[in-house]
VEXDREN-2710 file (C-alpha; in Angstrom, 1 decimal):
% VEXDREN-2710
k/r/px/py/pz
1/MET/-14.0/3.9/-9.9
2/VAL/-12.0/1.3/-7.9
3/ARG/-13.4/-0.4/-4.8
4/GLY/-11.7/-2.3/-2.1
5/SER/-12.2/-3.8/1.3
6/CYS/-10.5/-5.6/4.2
7/LEU/-10.6/-9.4/4.7
8/CYS/-13.7/-9.3/7.0
9/GLY/-15.5/-6.7/4.8
10/GLY/-15.9/-4.3/7.7
11/VAL/-13.8/-1.6/6.0
12/LYS/-14.9/-0.7/2.5
13/TYR/-13.7/2.1/0.3
14/GLU/-14.0/3.7/-3.2
15/ILE/-11.6/5.7/-5.2
16/GLU/-12.7/7.8/-8.1
17/ALA/-9.3/9.4/-8.8
18/ALA/-6.8/8.0/-11.3
19/PRO/-3.9/6.1/-9.8
20/LEU/-0.5/7.9/-9.8
21/PHE/1.8/4.9/-9.9
22/MET/2.1/1.3/-8.7
23/TYR/5.2/-0.3/-7.2
24/HIS/6.5/-3.3/-5.3
25/CYS/8.0/-2.3/-1.9
26/HIS/10.6/-4.7/-0.4
27/CYS/11.4/-2.7/2.8
28/ALA/11.6/-4.7/6.1
29/VAL/8.7/-2.7/7.6
30/CYS/6.3/-3.5/4.7
31/ARG/7.4/-7.1/4.8
32/ALA/6.7/-7.3/8.6
33/ALA/3.4/-5.4/8.4
34/SER/2.1/-7.7/5.6
35/GLY/3.7/-11.0/6.4
36/ALA/4.7/-11.2/2.7
37/SER/8.0/-11.0/0.8
38/CYS/7.0/-7.6/-0.6
39/VAL/3.9/-5.4/-0.8
40/THR/2.5/-4.0/-4.0
41/ASN/1.1/-0.5/-3.5
42/VAL/-1.0/1.8/-5.7
43/ALA/-0.4/5.5/-5.0
44/TYR/-3.5/7.8/-5.2
45/PRO/-3.7/11.5/-4.5
46/ALA/-4.2/12.2/-0.8
47/GLY/-7.8/12.5/0.1
48/ALA/-9.0/10.4/-2.9
49/VAL/-10.2/7.5/-0.8
50/ASN/-13.8/7.6/0.3
51/PHE/-14.6/5.1/3.1
52/THR/-18.1/3.8/2.5
53/ALA/-18.1/1.5/5.6
54/GLY/-16.0/0.8/8.6
55/ALA/-14.0/4.0/8.9
56/ASP/-14.4/3.6/12.6
57/LEU/-12.6/0.2/12.4
58/LEU/-9.4/1.7/11.0
59/ALA/-6.5/1.8/13.4
60/ALA/-3.2/3.4/12.8
61/TYR/0.4/2.5/13.7
62/GLU/3.3/4.9/13.3
63/SER/5.8/2.5/11.7
64/SER/8.4/5.1/11.3
65/PRO/8.6/8.8/12.3
66/GLY/5.9/10.7/10.5
67/LYS/4.4/7.7/8.7
68/ASN/1.3/5.8/9.7
69/ARG/0.0/2.5/8.5
70/TYR/-3.8/2.0/8.6
71/PHE/-5.4/-1.4/9.1
72/CYS/-8.7/-2.9/10.0
73/SER/-8.8/-3.3/13.8
74/ARG/-11.1/-6.4/13.4
75/CYS/-9.3/-8.6/10.9
76/GLY/-5.9/-6.9/10.7
77/SER/-5.9/-6.3/6.9
78/PRO/-3.4/-3.5/6.0
79/ILE/-5.4/-0.9/4.0
80/TYR/-3.0/2.0/3.3
81/SER/-0.1/4.1/4.5
82/HIS/0.5/7.9/4.5
83/GLY/3.5/9.8/5.6
84/GLN/4.7/13.4/6.0
85/SER/7.4/12.9/3.4
86/THR/4.9/11.7/0.9
87/LYS/1.9/13.8/2.0
88/GLU/0.7/14.4/-1.6
89/PHE/-0.3/10.7/-2.0
90/ILE/-1.4/7.7/-0.1
91/SER/-0.3/4.1/-0.8
92/ILE/-3.2/1.7/-1.0
93/ARG/-2.3/-2.0/-0.4
94/SER/-3.2/-3.6/-3.7
95/GLY/-4.3/-6.8/-2.1
96/THR/-7.4/-5.0/-0.7
97/LEU/-8.5/-3.8/-4.2
98/ARG/-11.7/-5.5/-5.6
99/ASP/-11.4/-3.9/-9.0
100/ASP/-8.6/-3.5/-11.5
101/PRO/-6.9/-0.1/-10.9
102/GLY/-5.9/0.0/-14.6
103/ILE/-2.2/0.3/-13.8
104/ARG/0.6/-2.1/-13.3
105/PRO/3.8/-2.0/-11.2
106/SER/6.5/0.1/-12.7
107/TYR/9.4/-0.5/-10.3
108/HIS/10.8/-2.2/-7.2
109/ALA/11.7/0.0/-4.2
110/TYR/14.0/-0.8/-1.2
111/VAL/15.6/-3.8/-2.9
112/ALA/18.6/-3.3/-0.6
113/SER/16.5/-4.7/2.2
114/LYS/14.6/-7.3/0.2
115/ALA/14.1/-10.8/1.6
116/PRO/17.2/-13.0/0.7
117/TRP/15.0/-15.7/-0.8
118/VAL/13.4/-13.3/-3.3
119/ASP/14.8/-13.1/-6.9
120/ILE/13.6/-10.2/-8.9
121/ASP/13.6/-11.1/-12.6
122/ASP/10.7/-9.2/-14.1
123/GLY/12.8/-6.6/-15.8
124/LEU/11.3/-3.6/-13.9
125/PRO/13.7/-1.0/-12.6
126/GLN/15.1/-1.6/-9.1
127/PHE/15.9/1.0/-6.5
128/PRO/18.1/0.3/-3.4
129/GLN/15.9/2.7/-1.3
130/ALA/12.8/4.8/-2.2
131/ARG/12.4/6.1/-5.7
132/ARG/12.7/9.9/-5.7
END
């Protein structure tokens, strides 16, 4: 089991499913939503997250058509995203994990829109857009 929470501790979750994959996203939307140069996400099967506290604190923002980003309405921590085009999984923001998911990033996505000051030199595969 993997546990996670937001910055203020109001939103807490547990995941008992195995992660599907982990990746670094460099899209402009993830960068703006996180305030970071990229976001590391862990994909889990949709419905695998069990909110143990603060589900009522979750707010959603439709960042692109058919895709919502969920965050704590009290502290602003981004928790996960879920979209129609990727409805089979949700993307948990790895910064909210409190336990090791047992997986490591396997690629970089949306490198065509990465921040100009970021150099990627870790040897992982890079995709200009989403990996399909």
